[in-house]
C-alpha positions as CSV (number, residue, x, y, z in Angstrom):
1,M,56.3,-1.2,-45.6
2,N,55.7,-2.3,-41.8
3,S,54.2,-5.7,-40.9
4,T,50.6,-3.8,-40.2
5,D,50.6,-2.5,-43.8
6,K,51.5,-6.2,-44.9
7,E,48.7,-7.5,-43.1
8,F,46.4,-5.0,-44.3
9,I,47.3,-5.6,-48.0
10,A,46.9,-9.5,-47.4
11,E,43.4,-9.0,-45.8
12,V,42.5,-6.7,-48.7
13,Y,43.6,-9.3,-51.1
14,S,41.7,-11.9,-49.5
15,L,38.6,-9.7,-49.9
16,I,39.1,-9.2,-53.4
17,V,39.5,-13.3,-54.1
18,Q,36.0,-13.7,-52.3
19,I,34.4,-10.8,-54.7
20,E,36.0,-12.7,-57.8
21,E,34.8,-16.0,-56.1
22,L,31.3,-14.5,-55.7
23,I,31.2,-13.3,-59.3
24,K,32.0,-17.0,-60.5
25,K,29.5,-18.3,-57.9
26,Y,26.7,-16.2,-59.5
27,K,28.1,-16.9,-63.2
28,Y,28.2,-13.4,-63.6
29,E,31.8,-13.2,-65.2
30,D,30.1,-12.0,-68.6
31,R,27.8,-9.3,-66.8
32,V,29.9,-7.9,-64.3
33,M,32.4,-5.1,-64.7
34,S,34.8,-4.5,-62.1
35,A,38.1,-2.8,-61.5
36,M,39.8,-2.5,-58.0
37,L,43.0,-1.0,-57.0
38,I,43.8,-0.6,-53.4
39,G,46.9,0.5,-52.3
40,V,49.1,1.9,-49.4
41,L,51.3,4.6,-49.5
42,D,54.7,3.7,-48.3
43,V,56.8,6.6,-47.6
44,D,58.6,7.7,-44.5
45,W,57.4,11.0,-43.8
46,D,60.5,11.8,-41.5
47,D,62.9,11.7,-44.4
48,V,61.1,13.8,-46.8
49,E,59.0,17.0,-46.8
50,R,55.3,16.8,-47.1
51,T,54.9,18.0,-50.5
52,P,52.7,16.6,-53.4
53,E,55.8,16.1,-55.7
54,L,57.7,13.2,-53.6
55,G,59.0,11.8,-56.8
56,D,61.1,8.6,-56.0
57,E,60.3,8.7,-52.4
58,L,56.6,7.5,-52.6
59,Q,55.8,4.1,-53.5
60,L,52.5,2.4,-53.3
61,K,52.1,-1.1,-52.3
62,S,49.0,-2.2,-54.0
63,V,46.8,-5.3,-55.0
64,F,44.1,-5.2,-58.1
65,S,41.6,-7.0,-59.8
66,Y,39.5,-6.5,-62.9
67,N,36.9,-8.3,-64.7
68,L,36.8,-6.4,-68.1
69,D,36.6,-8.1,-71.3
70,S,37.8,-5.3,-73.6
71,S,39.5,-1.9,-73.7
72,D,36.2,-0.4,-74.4
73,E,35.0,-1.8,-71.0
74,L,38.1,-0.3,-69.3
75,E,37.5,3.0,-70.8
76,I,33.9,3.0,-69.5
77,M,35.1,2.0,-65.9
78,K,37.8,5.0,-66.2
79,E,35.3,7.5,-67.3
80,I,32.7,6.6,-64.6
81,M,35.6,6.8,-61.9
82,T,36.9,10.0,-63.3
83,H,33.1,11.7,-63.6
84,Q,32.4,10.4,-60.0
85,F,35.6,12.0,-58.4
86,Q,35.3,15.1,-60.1
87,D,31.5,15.7,-59.7
88,E,30.0,13.7,-56.8
89,S,26.9,15.4,-57.1
90,D,25.9,14.2,-60.5
91,N,23.5,11.3,-60.6
92,L,24.9,8.2,-61.7
93,D,21.9,7.5,-63.8
94,D,22.8,10.3,-65.8
95,L,26.2,9.3,-66.3
96,L,25.3,5.6,-67.1
97,G,22.4,7.0,-69.5
98,G,25.1,8.9,-71.6
99,M,27.0,5.8,-72.1
100,G,24.0,3.5,-73.2
101,I,24.1,1.6,-70.1
102,S,21.0,1.4,-67.8
103,L,20.7,0.2,-64.0
104,N,17.5,-1.4,-64.7
């Protein structure tokens, strides 16, 4: 990890802390569900072939934060992320409605 990567991760961490403080400022700890993982791939491309299966050659330097009260909330977040990643054309209201969650 080079110095630019470290600077980037440090700045991302600072922004995550700001988001966490904002949630607390509004006393939304019990109302906000959040899950963040931001990472930088750390690999020396000169030493490996550019293939999807890098194995031990690839590392993810990351920072993360979550505001979840249960494994059920974690599952909801994972389902939302999986669905949105696989089929971006679907309407978020349809997804949330199927889980008993409303944006209203």
